[in-house]
A tleap script that builds the chain and sets N, CA, C and O, in Angstrom:
source leaprc.protein.ff14SB
mol = sequence {
  NMET SER ILE ASP PRO SER LEU LYS LEU LYS
  ASN ALA LEU SER ARG HIE ARG ASN VAL LEU
  SER ARG ALA GLU ARG ILE GLU LYS LEU GLN
  GLU GLU GLU ARG TRP GLN ASP GLY ASP PRO
  VAL LEU GLY LEU PRO LYS VAL ALA HIE ARG
  LYS GLY HIE ALA ALA LYS LYS ALA GLU LYS
  ALA GLU GLY GLU ALA ALA SER PRO ALA ALA
  ALA ALA ALA PRO ALA PRO LYS LYS CLYS
}
set mol.1.N position { 0.836 -1.177 0.012 }
set mol.1.CA position { -0.013 0.013 0.008 }
set mol.1.C position { 0.893 1.230 -0.001 }
set mol.1.O position { 1.893 1.262 0.716 }
set mol.2.N position { 0.557 2.237 -0.806 }
set mol.2.CA position { 1.388 3.426 -0.856 }
set mol.2.C position { 0.735 4.599 -0.142 }
set mol.2.O position { -0.462 4.583 0.146 }
set mol.3.N position { 1.534 5.605 0.136 }
set mol.3.CA position { 1.067 6.827 0.855 }
set mol.3.C position { 0.618 7.829 -0.198 }
set mol.3.O position { 1.256 8.009 -1.235 }
set mol.4.N position { -0.504 8.475 0.108 }
set mol.4.CA position { -0.994 9.533 -0.785 }
set mol.4.C position { 0.062 10.668 -0.799 }
set mol.4.O position { 0.619 10.996 0.248 }
set mol.5.N position { 0.329 11.248 -1.939 }
set mol.5.CA position { 1.325 12.331 -2.031 }
set mol.5.C position { 1.044 13.531 -1.160 }
set mol.5.O position { 1.990 14.231 -0.798 }
set mol.6.N position { -0.197 13.818 -0.799 }
set mol.6.CA position { -0.555 14.931 0.028 }
set mol.6.C position { -0.132 14.704 1.472 }
set mol.6.O position { -0.072 15.662 2.243 }
set mol.7.N position { 0.171 13.432 1.873 }
set mol.7.CA position { 0.532 13.147 3.216 }
set mol.7.C position { 2.047 13.092 3.398 }
set mol.7.O position { 2.532 13.040 4.529 }
set mol.8.N position { 2.790 13.102 2.308 }
set mol.8.CA position { 4.249 13.040 2.421 }
set mol.8.C position { 4.793 14.453 2.772 }
set mol.8.O position { 4.334 15.484 2.280 }
set mol.9.N position { 5.788 14.409 3.647 }
set mol.9.CA position { 6.393 15.659 4.051 }
set mol.9.C position { 7.665 15.850 3.211 }
set mol.9.O position { 8.428 14.911 2.982 }
set mol.10.N position { 7.867 17.105 2.757 }
set mol.10.CA position { 9.058 17.425 1.948 }
set mol.10.C position { 10.334 17.341 2.771 }
set mol.10.O position { 11.374 16.915 2.269 }
set mol.11.N position { 10.257 17.750 4.045 }
set mol.11.CA position { 11.440 17.827 4.849 }
set mol.11.C position { 11.470 16.639 5.872 }
set mol.11.O position { 11.987 16.787 6.980 }
set mol.12.N position { 10.938 15.530 5.497 }
set mol.12.CA position { 10.805 14.420 6.440 }
set mol.12.C position { 12.230 13.930 6.846 }
set mol.12.O position { 12.413 13.526 7.994 }
set mol.13.N position { 13.221 13.956 5.954 }
set mol.13.CA position { 14.562 13.448 6.308 }
set mol.13.C position { 15.415 14.521 6.973 }
set mol.13.O position { 16.436 14.175 7.567 }
set mol.14.N position { 15.066 15.775 6.910 }
set mol.14.CA position { 15.871 16.810 7.459 }
set mol.14.C position { 15.459 17.245 8.858 }
set mol.14.O position { 16.154 18.056 9.470 }
set mol.15.N position { 14.369 16.740 9.374 }
set mol.15.CA position { 13.902 17.122 10.708 }
set mol.15.C position { 14.638 16.379 11.789 }
set mol.15.O position { 15.375 15.431 11.517 }
set mol.16.N position { 14.436 16.815 13.036 }
set mol.16.CA position { 15.147 16.255 14.174 }
set mol.16.C position { 14.643 14.835 14.442 }
set mol.16.O position { 13.439 14.579 14.428 }
set mol.17.N position { 15.585 13.917 14.687 }
set mol.17.CA position { 15.208 12.529 15.052 }
set mol.17.C position { 15.661 12.273 16.438 }
set mol.17.O position { 16.756 12.678 16.830 }
set mol.18.N position { 14.797 11.572 17.228 }
set mol.18.CA position { 15.127 11.245 18.573 }
set mol.18.C position { 16.035 10.016 18.695 }
set mol.18.O position { 16.729 9.854 19.699 }
set mol.19.N position { 16.029 9.167 17.693 }
set mol.19.CA position { 16.733 7.897 17.771 }
set mol.19.C position { 17.988 7.986 16.825 }
set mol.19.O position { 17.868 8.352 15.656 }
set mol.20.N position { 19.110 7.662 17.338 }
set mol.20.CA position { 20.346 7.673 16.511 }
set mol.20.C position { 20.700 6.269 16.069 }
set mol.20.O position { 20.422 5.298 16.772 }
set mol.21.N position { 21.294 6.169 14.941 }
set mol.21.CA position { 21.796 4.881 14.468 }
set mol.21.C position { 23.001 4.447 15.288 }
set mol.21.O position { 23.560 5.268 16.016 }
set mol.22.N position { 23.410 3.234 15.203 }
set mol.22.CA position { 24.573 2.760 15.967 }
set mol.22.C position { 25.790 3.546 15.614 }
set mol.22.O position { 26.549 3.902 16.515 }
set mol.23.N position { 26.036 3.846 14.349 }
set mol.23.CA position { 27.190 4.578 13.928 }
set mol.23.C position { 27.153 6.002 14.519 }
set mol.23.O position { 28.179 6.504 14.978 }
set mol.24.N position { 26.001 6.639 14.510 }
set mol.24.CA position { 25.877 7.971 15.055 }
set mol.24.C position { 26.106 7.962 16.585 }
set mol.24.O position { 26.685 8.902 17.130 }
set mol.25.N position { 25.650 6.905 17.264 }
set mol.25.CA position { 25.877 6.824 18.709 }
set mol.25.C position { 27.382 6.661 18.986 }
set mol.25.O position { 27.911 7.286 19.905 }
set mol.26.N position { 28.061 5.834 18.204 }
set mol.26.CA position { 29.488 5.666 18.382 }
set mol.26.C position { 30.230 6.968 18.152 }
set mol.26.O position { 31.154 7.284 18.901 }
set mol.27.N position { 29.859 7.717 17.159 }
set mol.27.CA position { 30.472 9.051 16.909 }
set mol.27.C position { 30.294 9.983 18.123 }
set mol.27.O position { 31.243 10.644 18.543 }
set mol.28.N position { 29.081 10.030 18.679 }
set mol.28.CA position { 28.817 10.866 19.831 }
set mol.28.C position { 29.666 10.399 21.016 }
set mol.28.O position { 30.232 11.231 21.725 }
set mol.29.N position { 29.767 9.075 21.245 }
set mol.29.CA position { 30.561 8.561 22.326 }
set mol.29.C position { 32.025 8.876 22.166 }
set mol.29.O position { 32.715 9.160 23.144 }
set mol.30.N position { 32.513 8.828 20.915 }
set mol.30.CA position { 33.920 9.159 20.659 }
set mol.30.C position { 34.195 10.642 20.956 }
set mol.30.O position { 35.250 10.993 21.484 }
set mol.31.N position { 33.241 11.493 20.614 }
set mol.31.CA position { 33.393 12.923 20.874 }
set mol.31.C position { 33.481 13.157 22.366 }
set mol.31.O position { 34.245 14.012 22.813 }
set mol.32.N position { 32.709 12.410 23.151 }
set mol.32.CA position { 32.667 12.534 24.614 }
set mol.32.C position { 33.788 11.721 25.289 }
set mol.32.O position { 33.922 11.753 26.512 }
set mol.33.N position { 34.590 10.994 24.497 }
set mol.33.CA position { 35.680 10.148 24.956 }
set mol.33.C position { 35.150 9.049 25.892 }
set mol.33.O position { 35.786 8.716 26.892 }
set mol.34.N position { 33.974 8.489 25.551 }
set mol.34.CA position { 33.400 7.366 26.315 }
set mol.34.C position { 33.462 6.077 25.579 }
set mol.34.O position { 32.967 5.066 26.077 }
set mol.35.N position { 34.063 6.062 24.382 }
set mol.35.CA position { 34.133 4.839 23.572 }
set mol.35.C position { 35.494 4.784 22.947 }
set mol.35.O position { 35.950 5.787 22.399 }
set mol.36.N position { 36.175 3.641 23.004 }
set mol.36.CA position { 37.516 3.447 22.427 }
set mol.36.C position { 37.394 2.381 21.363 }
set mol.36.O position { 36.489 1.547 21.389 }
set mol.37.N position { 38.329 2.425 20.421 }
set mol.37.CA position { 38.400 1.369 19.393 }
set mol.37.C position { 38.594 0.032 20.069 }
set mol.37.O position { 39.437 -0.097 20.958 }
set mol.38.N position { 37.828 -0.964 19.664 }
set mol.38.CA position { 37.910 -2.245 20.238 }
set mol.38.C position { 36.796 -2.560 21.237 }
set mol.38.O position { 36.598 -3.721 21.596 }
set mol.39.N position { 36.082 -1.556 21.680 }
set mol.39.CA position { 34.925 -1.752 22.599 }
set mol.39.C position { 33.823 -2.476 21.775 }
set mol.39.O position { 33.739 -2.316 20.558 }
set mol.40.N position { 32.982 -3.278 22.480 }
set mol.40.CA position { 31.899 -3.931 21.781 }
set mol.40.C position { 30.863 -2.946 21.268 }
set mol.40.O position { 30.543 -1.955 21.924 }
set mol.41.N position { 30.352 -3.237 20.094 }
set mol.41.CA position { 29.367 -2.327 19.485 }
set mol.41.C position { 27.917 -2.666 19.942 }
set mol.41.O position { 26.986 -1.900 19.694 }
set mol.42.N position { 27.760 -3.796 20.593 }
set mol.42.CA position { 26.458 -4.162 21.108 }
set mol.42.C position { 26.343 -3.702 22.576 }
set mol.42.O position { 27.314 -3.790 23.326 }
set mol.43.N position { 25.201 -3.231 22.970 }
set mol.43.CA position { 25.021 -2.796 24.335 }
set mol.43.C position { 25.656 -1.462 24.602 }
set mol.43.O position { 26.186 -1.256 25.693 }
set mol.44.N position { 25.629 -0.538 23.654 }
set mol.44.CA position { 26.190 0.769 23.839 }
set mol.44.C position { 25.414 1.572 24.899 }
set mol.44.O position { 24.203 1.409 25.050 }
set mol.45.N position { 26.124 2.430 25.621 }
set mol.45.CA position { 25.403 3.251 26.608 }
set mol.45.C position { 24.519 4.294 25.905 }
set mol.45.O position { 24.701 4.589 24.724 }
set mol.46.N position { 23.579 4.829 26.645 }
set mol.46.CA position { 22.668 5.835 26.096 }
set mol.46.C position { 23.461 7.120 25.808 }
set mol.46.O position { 24.445 7.443 26.473 }
set mol.47.N position { 22.967 7.846 24.762 }
set mol.47.CA position { 23.587 9.075 24.379 }
set mol.47.C position { 22.512 10.149 24.310 }
set mol.47.O position { 21.510 9.989 23.612 }
set mol.48.N position { 22.723 11.255 25.042 }
set mol.48.CA position { 21.740 12.358 24.959 }
set mol.48.C position { 21.928 13.072 23.634 }
set mol.48.O position { 23.035 13.434 23.236 }
set mol.49.N position { 20.795 13.257 22.969 }
set mol.49.CA position { 20.805 13.878 21.642 }
set mol.49.C position { 19.675 14.928 21.661 }
set mol.49.O position { 18.494 14.599 21.555 }
set mol.50.N position { 20.072 16.168 21.796 }
set mol.50.CA position { 19.085 17.241 21.859 }
set mol.50.C position { 19.283 18.181 20.687 }
set mol.50.O position { 20.413 18.447 20.277 }
set mol.51.N position { 18.210 18.670 20.165 }
set mol.51.CA position { 18.234 19.615 19.069 }
set mol.51.C position { 18.574 20.993 19.680 }
set mol.51.O position { 17.933 21.419 20.640 }
set mol.52.N position { 19.565 21.670 19.129 }
set mol.52.CA position { 19.960 22.965 19.646 }
set mol.52.C position { 19.456 24.123 18.810 }
set mol.52.O position { 19.244 23.990 17.604 }
set mol.53.N position { 19.264 25.262 19.462 }
set mol.53.CA position { 18.813 26.478 18.784 }
set mol.53.C position { 19.792 27.610 19.169 }
set mol.53.O position { 19.330 28.709 19.475 }
set mol.54.N position { 21.086 27.394 19.168 }
set mol.54.CA position { 22.046 28.388 19.598 }
set mol.54.C position { 22.050 29.565 18.691 }
set mol.54.O position { 22.242 30.678 19.183 }
set mol.55.N position { 21.858 29.429 17.423 }
set mol.55.CA position { 21.950 30.543 16.499 }
set mol.55.C position { 20.834 31.590 16.778 }
set mol.55.O position { 21.069 32.795 16.682 }
set mol.56.N position { 19.665 31.124 17.112 }
set mol.56.CA position { 18.596 32.059 17.380 }
set mol.56.C position { 18.867 32.843 18.655 }
set mol.56.O position { 18.565 34.036 18.707 }
set mol.57.N position { 19.408 32.236 19.651 }
set mol.57.CA position { 19.695 32.908 20.900 }
set mol.57.C position { 20.795 33.948 20.709 }
set mol.57.O position { 20.750 35.014 21.321 }
set mol.58.N position { 21.794 33.645 19.855 }
set mol.58.CA position { 22.891 34.554 19.615 }
set mol.58.C position { 22.379 35.767 18.891 }
set mol.58.O position { 22.809 36.876 19.208 }
set mol.59.N position { 21.487 35.624 17.936 }
set mol.59.CA position { 20.920 36.746 17.231 }
set mol.59.C position { 20.118 37.616 18.155 }
set mol.59.O position { 20.194 38.841 18.066 }
set mol.60.N position { 19.363 37.032 19.028 }
set mol.60.CA position { 18.553 37.797 19.970 }
set mol.60.C position { 19.468 38.553 20.959 }
set mol.60.O position { 19.185 39.698 21.312 }
set mol.61.N position { 20.546 37.919 21.396 }
set mol.61.CA position { 21.431 38.587 22.369 }
set mol.61.C position { 22.109 39.764 21.668 }
set mol.61.O position { 22.298 40.794 22.316 }
set mol.62.N position { 22.487 39.686 20.397 }
set mol.62.CA position { 23.157 40.780 19.717 }
set mol.62.C position { 22.173 41.898 19.547 }
set mol.62.O position { 22.574 43.054 19.677 }
set mol.63.N position { 20.865 41.638 19.255 }
set mol.63.CA position { 19.892 42.675 19.098 }
set mol.63.C position { 19.627 43.396 20.387 }
set mol.63.O position { 19.391 44.604 20.364 }
set mol.64.N position { 19.653 42.722 21.508 }
set mol.64.CA position { 19.439 43.385 22.804 }
set mol.64.C position { 20.609 44.206 23.202 }
set mol.64.O position { 20.415 45.252 23.821 }
set mol.65.N position { 21.803 43.818 22.899 }
set mol.65.CA position { 22.990 44.533 23.291 }
set mol.65.C position { 23.173 45.800 22.435 }
set mol.65.O position { 23.838 46.742 22.864 }
set mol.66.N position { 22.611 45.823 21.281 }
set mol.66.CA position { 22.747 46.965 20.392 }
set mol.66.C position { 21.930 48.141 20.870 }
set mol.66.O position { 22.350 49.275 20.640 }
set mol.67.N position { 20.813 47.962 21.508 }
set mol.67.CA position { 19.990 49.063 21.986 }
set mol.67.C position { 20.393 49.427 23.410 }
set mol.67.O position { 20.478 48.545 24.265 }
set mol.68.N position { 20.646 50.717 23.687 }
set mol.68.CA position { 21.049 51.123 25.028 }
set mol.68.C position { 19.929 50.980 26.075 }
set mol.68.O position { 20.207 50.777 27.257 }
set mol.69.N position { 18.681 51.084 25.642 }
set mol.69.CA position { 17.554 50.953 26.580 }
set mol.69.C position { 17.461 49.514 27.078 }
set mol.69.O position { 17.145 49.281 28.245 }
set mol.70.N position { 17.719 48.603 26.249 }
set mol.70.CA position { 17.656 47.196 26.646 }
set mol.70.C position { 18.803 46.834 27.616 }
set mol.70.O position { 18.646 45.998 28.506 }
set mol.71.N position { 19.946 47.487 27.415 }
set mol.71.CA position { 21.089 47.231 28.295 }
set mol.71.C position { 20.860 47.831 29.683 }
set mol.71.O position { 21.293 47.256 30.682 }
set mol.72.N position { 20.180 48.986 29.756 }
set mol.72.CA position { 19.935 49.674 30.988 }
set mol.72.C position { 18.897 48.954 31.848 }
set mol.72.O position { 19.052 48.863 33.066 }
set mol.73.N position { 17.836 48.441 31.213 }
set mol.73.CA position { 16.745 47.788 31.971 }
set mol.73.C position { 16.653 46.302 31.562 }
set mol.73.O position { 16.161 45.993 30.477 }
set mol.74.N position { 17.128 45.374 32.435 }
set mol.74.CA position { 17.071 43.953 32.105 }
set mol.74.C position { 15.594 43.482 32.015 }
set mol.74.O position { 14.708 43.998 32.696 }
set mol.75.N position { 15.391 42.511 31.170 }
set mol.75.CA position { 14.021 42.004 30.975 }
set mol.75.C position { 13.610 41.153 32.194 }
set mol.75.O position { 14.458 40.449 32.742 }
set mol.76.N position { 12.362 41.192 32.630 }
set mol.76.CA position { 11.949 40.400 33.759 }
set mol.76.C position { 11.964 38.889 33.404 }
set mol.76.O position { 11.685 38.482 32.276 }
set mol.77.N position { 12.302 38.100 34.421 }
set mol.77.CA position { 12.358 36.643 34.242 }
set mol.77.C position { 10.964 36.020 34.202 }
set mol.77.O position { 10.083 36.383 34.981 }
set mol.78.N position { 10.791 35.102 33.306 }
set mol.78.CA position { 9.465 34.398 33.155 }
set mol.78.C position { 9.571 33.132 34.075 }
set mol.78.O position { 10.631 32.520 34.210 }
set mol.79.N position { 8.473 32.800 34.662 }
set mol.79.CA position { 8.410 31.589 35.509 }
set mol.79.C position { 7.691 30.520 34.785 }
set mol.79.O position { 7.525 29.421 35.313 }
savepdb mol mol.pdb
quit
């Protein structure tokens, strides 16, 4: 059975995935220095994989620093 074209997403492969493949998990573990060559590939430890939005925060911070009124009066914290 096939999927109707109206239900297919154009960016289905580019969106954030919660599950990493074994190779991706090994790469993350190597970056964190938690996996060495020769370690077994079965039973790998869990790896935190979060989608980051650092670029948006950086742009917002630059915009706030540019205006002197924003620098003089800090924004109230949201709860």
